[in-house]
VOKOLTI-13069 format. One record per residue (C-alpha): y, z, x; residue in one letter; residue number from 0; chain. Coordinates in nm, 2 decimals, always signed. Last residue first. Layout:
<rs>
      yy      zz      xx  rest   nr  kette
       Y       Z       X     A  NUM      A
...
</rs>
This chain:
<rs>
      yy      zz      xx  rest   nr  kette
   +3.68   -8.18  +13.18     A  336      A
   +3.67   -8.52  +12.99     L  335      A
   +3.50   -8.75  +13.11     R  334      A
   +3.24   -8.47  +13.18     R  333      A
   +3.24   -8.37  +12.81     K  332      A
   +3.18   -8.72  +12.78     R  331      A
   +2.91   -8.81  +13.04     Q  330      A
   +2.74   -8.47  +12.87     N  329      A
   +2.72   -8.58  +12.49     L  328      A
   +2.58   -8.93  +12.67     L  327      A
   +2.32   -8.76  +12.79     F  326      A
   +2.30   -8.57  +12.43     L  325      A
   +2.25   -8.91  +12.31     F  324      A
   +1.97   -9.03  +12.56     V  323      A
   +1.77   -8.75  +12.51     P  322      A
   +1.79   -8.75  +12.13     A  321      A
   +1.69   -9.13  +12.11     G  320      A
   +1.43   -9.13  +12.36     I  319      A
   +1.20   -8.87  +12.10     F  318      A
   +1.40   -8.98  +11.79     A  317      A
   +1.34   -9.37  +11.85     T  316      A
   +0.96   -9.27  +11.87     I  315      A
   +0.89   -9.02  +11.58     I  314      A
   +1.10   -9.33  +11.37     G  313      A
   +0.79   -9.60  +11.54     V  312      A
   +0.57   -9.41  +11.30     P  311      A
   +0.25   -9.37  +11.55     I  310      A
   -0.05   -9.62  +11.49     E  309      A
   -0.39   -9.63  +11.45     A  308      A
   -0.61   -9.89  +11.61     P  307      A
   -0.49   -9.89  +11.81     A  306      A
   -0.33   -9.54  +12.01     I  305      A
   -0.06   -9.72  +12.26     V  304      A
   -0.06  -10.02  +12.08     T  303      A
   +0.10  -10.00  +11.73     R  302      A
   +0.39   -9.73  +11.87     C  301      A
   +0.43   -9.96  +12.20     F  300      A
   +0.50  -10.24  +12.01     G  299      A
   +0.71  -10.10  +11.75     D  298      A
   +0.92   -9.92  +12.04     G  297      A
   +0.98  -10.29  +12.18     I  296      A
   +1.07  -10.42  +11.86     T  295      A
   +1.30  -10.17  +11.83     L  294      A
   +1.43  -10.23  +12.20     L  293      A
   +1.51  -10.59  +12.16     A  292      A
   +1.66  -10.55  +11.80     G  291      A
   +1.94  -10.31  +11.91     G  290      A
   +2.01  -10.54  +12.18     L  289      A
   +2.07  -10.80  +11.96     F  288      A
   +2.24  -10.58  +11.68     F  287      A
   +2.49  -10.46  +11.97     S  286      A
   +2.53  -10.72  +12.18     S  285      A
   +2.63  -10.88  +11.86     Y  284      A
   +2.90  -10.61  +11.78     L  283      A
   +3.01  -10.51  +12.09     L  282      A
   +3.14  -10.88  +12.19     Y  281      A
   +3.36  -10.97  +11.92     K  280      A
   +3.39  -10.53  +11.91     Y  279      A
   +3.57  -10.52  +12.25     D  278      A
   +3.52  -10.17  +12.33     Q  277      A
   +3.36  -10.20  +12.69     G  276      A
   +3.13  -10.40  +12.82     I  275      A
   +2.87  -10.15  +12.93     I  274      A
   +3.00   -9.81  +12.77     L  273      A
   +3.04   -9.98  +12.48     R  272      A
   +2.67  -10.13  +12.42     V  271      A
   +2.58   -9.74  +12.54     I  270      A
   +2.77   -9.64  +12.27     H  269      A
   +2.61   -9.94  +12.02     P  268      A
   +2.26   -9.87  +12.14     I  267      A
   +2.29   -9.45  +12.14     A  266      A
   +2.36   -9.43  +11.72     L  265      A
   +2.21   -9.66  +11.51     G  264      A
   +1.94   -9.66  +11.69     V  263      A
   +1.87   -9.23  +11.71     F  262      A
   +1.71   -9.22  +11.38     S  261      A
   +1.44   -9.47  +11.19     I  260      A
   +1.41   -9.35  +10.79     N  259      A
   +1.20   -9.57  +10.63     G  258      A
   +1.12   -9.91  +10.66     S  257      A
   +1.21  -10.13  +10.43     L  256      A
   +1.38   -9.91  +10.18     S  255      A
   +1.58   -9.75  +10.52     V  254      A
   +1.73  -10.13  +10.65     C  253      A
   +1.82  -10.23  +10.31     A  252      A
   +2.02   -9.88  +10.28     G  251      A
   +2.15   -9.97  +10.60     V  250      A
   +2.27  -10.28  +10.52     S  249      A
   +2.42  -10.28  +10.19     V  248      A
   +2.60   -9.92  +10.29     G  247      A
   +2.75  -10.00  +10.61     I  246      A
   +2.84  -10.33  +10.42     L  245      A
   +3.02  -10.12  +10.16     L  244      A
   +3.17   -9.83  +10.37     V  243      A
   +3.33  -10.15  +10.65     L  242      A
   +3.49  -10.36  +10.34     V  241      A
   +3.64  -10.02  +10.21     S  240      A
   +3.77   -9.95  +10.56     K  239      A
   +3.89  -10.28  +10.62     L  238      A
   +4.05  -10.27  +10.22     V  237      A
   +4.24   -9.93  +10.32     E  236      A
   +4.38  -10.04  +10.65     V  235      A
   +4.50  -10.38  +10.55     S  234      A
   +4.62  -10.53  +10.95     I  233      A
   +4.94  -10.68  +10.94     G  232      A
   +5.04  -10.52  +11.28     L  231      A
   +5.21  -10.26  +11.16     H  230      A
   +4.92  -10.14  +10.96     M  229      A
   +4.66  -10.11  +11.26     A  228      A
   +4.96   -9.91  +11.42     E  227      A
   +4.93   -9.67  +11.14     R  226      A
   +4.58   -9.65  +11.13     E  225      A
   +4.53   -9.63  +11.54     G  224      A
   +4.44   -9.86  +11.83     L  223      A
   +4.02   -9.91  +11.72     A  222      A
   +4.22  -10.07  +11.41     F  221      A
   +4.34  -10.38  +11.61     V  220      A
   +4.01  -10.41  +11.75     N  219      A
   +3.87  -10.34  +11.44     M  218      A
   +4.03  -10.66  +11.23     P  217      A
   +3.95  -10.96  +11.52     G  216      A
   +3.62  -10.91  +11.52     A  215      A
   +3.52  -10.83  +11.12     L  214      A
   +3.53  -11.21  +11.08     F  213      A
   +3.33  -11.29  +11.35     P  212      A
   +3.08  -11.01  +11.31     S  211      A
   +3.00  -11.08  +10.95     A  210      A
   +2.74  -11.40  +10.90     I  209      A
   +2.56  -11.23  +11.23     L  208      A
   +2.57  -10.92  +11.10     P  207      A
   +2.46  -11.01  +10.73     I  206      A
   +2.14  -11.16  +10.82     L  205      A
   +1.98  -10.83  +10.77     L  204      A
   +2.03  -10.88  +10.38     I  203      A
   +1.85  -11.25  +10.39     P  202      A
   +1.55  -10.97  +10.50     G  201      A
   +1.52  -10.82  +10.18     L  200      A
   +1.30  -11.04   +9.94     R  199      A
   +1.17  -11.31  +10.21     L  198      A
   +1.12  -11.05  +10.49     L  197      A
   +0.92  -10.86  +10.29     T  196      A
   +0.70  -11.14  +10.15     T  195      A
   +0.70  -11.24  +10.48     W  194      A
   +0.47  -10.97  +10.56     S  193      A
   +0.58  -10.57  +10.72     A  192      A
   +0.48  -10.25  +10.55     G  191      A
   +0.36  -10.12  +10.87     G  190      A
   +0.70  -10.08  +11.01     L  189      A
   +0.70   -9.70  +11.02     S  188      A
   +0.99   -9.45  +11.01     G  187      A
   +0.90   -9.10  +11.05     M  186      A
   +1.05   -8.97  +10.67     N  185      A
   +0.81   -9.24  +10.47     W  184      A
   +0.53   -9.09  +10.66     L  183      A
   +0.61   -8.73  +10.52     S  182      A
   +0.71   -8.87  +10.20     L  181      A
   +0.32   -9.06  +10.18     N  180      A
   +0.18   -8.75  +10.28     R  179      A
   +0.43   -8.56  +10.04     L  178      A
   +0.26   -8.77   +9.73     Q  177      A
   -0.09   -8.74   +9.81     A  176      A
   -0.12   -8.39   +9.86     D  175      A
   +0.08   -8.30   +9.50     N  174      A
   +0.47   -8.31   +9.52     A  173      A
   +0.62   -8.03   +9.36     I  172      A
   +0.78   -7.87   +9.69     Y  171      A
   +0.86   -8.21   +9.83     S  170      A
   +1.11   -8.33   +9.53     L  169      A
   +1.24   -7.97   +9.62     I  168      A
   +1.31   -8.04  +10.00     G  167      A
   +1.41   -8.42   +9.88     I  166      A
   +1.65   -8.29   +9.62     G  165      A
   +1.81   -8.06   +9.95     A  164      A
   +1.83   -8.35  +10.18     F  163      A
   +2.05   -8.55   +9.93     C  162      A
   +2.31   -8.26   +9.88     L  161      A
   +2.32   -8.20  +10.20     A  160      A
   +2.35   -8.57  +10.31     N  159      A
   +2.62   -8.57  +10.06     I  158      A
   +2.84   -8.28  +10.21     A  157      A
   +2.78   -8.39  +10.53     I  156      A
   +2.97   -8.80  +10.35     G  155      A
   +3.22   -8.51  +10.26     T  154      A
   +3.33   -8.46  +10.58     L  153      A
   +3.34   -8.77  +10.74     L  152      A
   +3.52   -8.95  +10.44     L  151      A
   +3.78   -8.63  +10.39     T  150      A
   +3.87   -8.69  +10.83     N  149      A
   +3.90   -9.06  +10.80     I  148      A
   +4.14   -9.03  +10.48     E  147      A
   +4.03   -9.31  +10.28     T  146      A
   +4.39   -9.37  +10.04     K  145      A
   +4.48   -9.46   +9.68     G  144      A
   +4.58   -9.10   +9.64     H  143      A
   +4.32   -8.91   +9.78     V  142      A
   +3.99   -9.14   +9.81     R  141      A
   +3.70   -8.95  +10.00     A  140      A
   +3.53   -8.93   +9.65     L  139      A
   +3.49   -9.24   +9.62     L  138      A
   +3.40   -9.38   +9.94     Y  137      A
   +3.12   -9.12   +9.94     V  136      A
   +2.99   -9.22   +9.62     L  135      A
   +3.03   -9.59   +9.68     F  134      A
   +2.77   -9.50  +10.02     G  133      A
   +2.55   -9.31   +9.81     T  132      A
   +2.52   -9.57   +9.57     T  131      A
   +2.44   -9.85   +9.81     I  130      A
   +2.20   -9.66   +9.97     G  129      A
   +2.03   -9.55   +9.69     G  128      A
   +1.98   -9.89   +9.55     I  127      A
   +1.78   -9.99   +9.83     F  126      A
   +1.54   -9.67   +9.83     S  125      A
   +1.49   -9.76   +9.45     L  124      A
   +1.40  -10.08   +9.53     I  123      A
   +1.17   -9.97   +9.84     I  122      A
   +1.00   -9.72   +9.61     V  121      A
   +0.96   -9.98   +9.32     G  120      A
   +0.83  -10.24   +9.55     W  119      A
   +0.54   -9.97   +9.68     V  118      A
   +0.44  -10.02   +9.34     P  117      A
   +0.42  -10.32   +9.26     P  116      A
   +0.68  -10.54   +9.09     F  115      A
   +0.62  -10.76   +8.79     D  114      A
   +0.78  -10.48   +8.61     P  113      A
   +0.99  -10.16   +8.80     I  112      A
   +0.77   -9.91   +8.67     N  111      A
   +0.86   -9.64   +8.94     T  110      A
   +0.67   -9.29   +9.02     G  109      A
   +0.83   -8.91   +9.01     L  108      A
   +0.66   -8.85   +9.36     V  107      A
   +0.71   -9.17   +9.57     I  106      A
   +1.00   -9.28   +9.36     G  105      A
   +1.21   -9.02   +9.37     V  104      A
   +1.17   -9.00   +9.74     S  103      A
   +1.24   -9.31   +9.79     A  102      A
   +1.57   -9.19   +9.62     F  101      A
   +1.60   -8.90   +9.81     F  100      A
   +1.54   -9.14  +10.13     A   99      A
   +1.78   -9.39  +10.03     S   98      A
   +2.08   -9.10   +9.98     G   97      A
   +1.97   -8.90  +10.34     A   96      A
   +2.04   -9.26  +10.53     T   95      A
   +2.37   -9.36  +10.31     I   94      A
   +2.57   -8.98  +10.33     G   93      A
   +2.85   -9.08  +10.55     V   92      A
   +2.74   -8.93  +10.85     L   91      A
   +2.36   -9.11  +10.88     G   90      A
   +2.61   -9.45  +10.97     P   89      A
   +2.56   -9.32  +11.36     D   88      A
   +2.89   -9.12  +11.51     V   87      A
   +2.90   -9.09  +11.94     I   86      A
   +3.17   -9.29  +11.96     P   85      A
   +3.42   -9.22  +11.76     N   84      A
   +3.67   -9.42  +11.50     R   83      A
   +3.50   -9.30  +11.23     F   82      A
   +3.52   -9.70  +11.16     L   81      A
   +3.45   -9.79  +11.48     G   80      A
   +3.17   -9.56  +11.51     Q   79      A
   +3.08   -9.63  +11.20     A   78      A
   +3.09  -10.02  +11.24     L   77      A
   +2.90  -10.00  +11.60     A   76      A
   +2.62   -9.80  +11.39     G   75      A
   +2.60  -10.06  +11.17     S   74      A
   +2.56  -10.30  +11.44     W   73      A
   +2.27  -10.12  +11.59     A   72      A
   +2.08  -10.08  +11.29     L   71      A
   +2.10  -10.40  +11.21     T   70      A
   +2.00  -10.51  +11.53     G   69      A
   +1.72  -10.22  +11.52     G   68      A
   +1.59  -10.41  +11.16     L   67      A
   +1.62  -10.76  +11.25     L   66      A
   +1.44  -10.73  +11.56     T   65      A
   +1.18  -10.50  +11.39     A   64      A
   +1.13  -10.79  +11.09     L   63      A
   +1.06  -11.01  +11.34     I   62      A
   +0.80  -10.89  +11.53     V   61      A
   +0.62  -10.68  +11.17     R   60      A
   +0.61  -11.09  +11.02     P   59      A
   +0.48  -11.26  +11.39     F   58      A
   +0.19  -10.95  +11.45     R   57      A
   +0.03  -11.01  +11.06     L   56      A
   +0.04  -11.33  +10.95     N   55      A
   +0.09  -11.56  +11.18     W   54      A
   -0.05  -11.39  +11.50     F   53      A
   -0.33  -11.24  +11.27     V   52      A
   -0.39  -11.56  +11.11     E   51      A
   -0.36  -11.81  +11.38     K   50      A
   -0.56  -11.52  +11.60     A   49      A
   -0.85  -11.58  +11.38     L   48      A
   -0.87  -11.96  +11.34     S   47      A
   -0.77  -12.09  +11.05     G   46      A
   -0.61  -12.40  +11.21     K   45      A
   -0.75  -12.46  +11.59     E   44      A
   -0.54  -12.29  +11.88     G   43      A
   -0.21  -12.49  +11.97     F   42      A
   +0.07  -12.26  +11.88     F   41      A
   -0.13  -11.91  +11.82     A   40      A
   -0.39  -11.98  +12.09     D   39      A
   -0.13  -12.10  +12.35     T   38      A
   +0.09  -11.80  +12.28     L   37      A
   -0.22  -11.55  +12.34     S   36      A
   -0.37  -11.31  +12.05     V   35      A
   -0.53  -10.96  +12.17     T   34      A
   -0.66  -10.78  +11.91     F   33      A
   -0.60  -10.38  +11.89     A   32      A
   -0.23  -10.49  +11.96     G   31      A
   +0.06  -10.66  +12.18     W   30      A
   +0.07  -11.04  +12.15     N   29      A
   +0.40  -11.08  +12.00     S   28      A
   +0.53  -10.82  +12.15     V   27      A
   +0.62  -11.10  +12.46     F   26      A
   +0.71  -11.41  +12.17     L   25      A
   +0.98  -11.14  +12.06     I   24      A
   +1.08  -10.94  +12.31     T   23      A
   +1.15  -11.33  +12.48     V   22      A
   +1.39  -11.37  +12.24     V   21      A
   +1.54  -11.05  +12.22     S   20      A
   +1.60  -11.00  +12.62     L   19      A
   +1.78  -11.38  +12.59     V   18      A
   +2.01  -11.21  +12.29     I   17      A
   +2.11  -10.92  +12.53     T   16      A
   +2.15  -11.14  +12.85     F   15      A
   +2.39  -11.38  +12.69     S   14      A
   +2.58  -11.11  +12.53     L   13      A
   +2.59  -10.95  +12.90     F   12      A
   +2.74  -11.24  +13.06     Y   11      A
   +2.98  -11.32  +12.80     V   10      A
   +3.09  -10.94  +12.84     R    9      A
   +3.10  -10.97  +13.24     R    8      A
   +3.23  -11.27  +13.27     R    7      A
   +3.53  -11.08  +13.03     G    6      A
   +3.57  -10.82  +13.21     I    5      A
   +3.63  -11.05  +13.59     Q    4      A
   +3.86  -11.27  +13.41     S    3      A
   +4.07  -10.93  +13.30     I    2      A
   +4.03  -10.80  +13.68     E    1      A
   +4.15  -11.15  +13.83     M    0      A
</rs>
C-alpha cells in the first residue's frame, strides 16, 4: 500500500510540474513593459504590435527560459547521480567555468567566424569550451581505464580554479566596454533570446526529453553503488562516460546562450528528490519541468520589476538559490545528527 502511494505521488507530482510548465509559459508571456493579452496575441489583427511583441520577443524568450531552466536542473540531477551526492551541481565538473572562460576569450580577444555575427562567435566559443572542459576533466580523472568519482570531483575543482584565473587575467586586460560585457555575461541573462537562437542551439536543449527514458534504469541501479551496479549488469564506466558527455553538452549549450545562471542545477533536483524520492524515472523529468517553470518565472520577474530595464536573471537565481542551499544543508545536517 505504501509503495502504491509513493508511486501515485510521483505520478501526481510529475503531472503537476508539466501543467505548471505549460501554464507558466502562457502566463509569463503576458509580463513586460508592454501588456499583451493572449486574446490579442492569438486572435488579434495580423501584423499588429501586440502580435509582433508576443511572437517575436516574448514567446521565444519564454520558450528559451523553459528549456534552459529545465536543462540546467536535469543536468544537476545527472551530476548528483554521478557523484551520488544530492548537494552537488554541474559546476563542480568544471564545465560552467570552462564555458565562461572561452566566452571571455571571445569577448576580450574577439572572434572571427565567417557568416556569423560577433555575438554568435562568443556563443560558439562558449559551447566548445564547455564540451572541451568536460572531456578534459574526464580524461584527467581516468586512472588505469577507470574513472574514480573522487578524482573526477577534485579534477573539476582544479579546472574551475584554472578557468577563473584565466577569466581574471582577461578581465585585467579588458577595456571598459569589454569589462562590462564580461560582467553581464557572468551575471546571466536571456536578453538575446530569438527564434534564430532557438533554431541553432535549441535542439540541444531537448536532449533531456530524449535521453531520460534510457538513463533512468541504469541510474537507479548505479545509485546502489558501483560494485552493486556492475554485479547487476551495468557497464559502470560507459555510464559515467555518457553522463559526463551529456552534462558537458547540455551545460555548455546553456551557458553559451545565457551566461552563468547558478543554483538551478543544484536546488531544483534536490527539492524534487525530497518530494518524490530517488527514482530517476520520475526525478529526471520532474526536475526538467520544474526547473523550466521556475527559471521562466524568475526571468519574467527580472524583466518587469524595473521595466523597461531588466535585472540579469543570474542575480535572482543566486539571491534565491543561496538561502535555499543553506536550508538544504541545514536539513541534511539535522538528518545526520
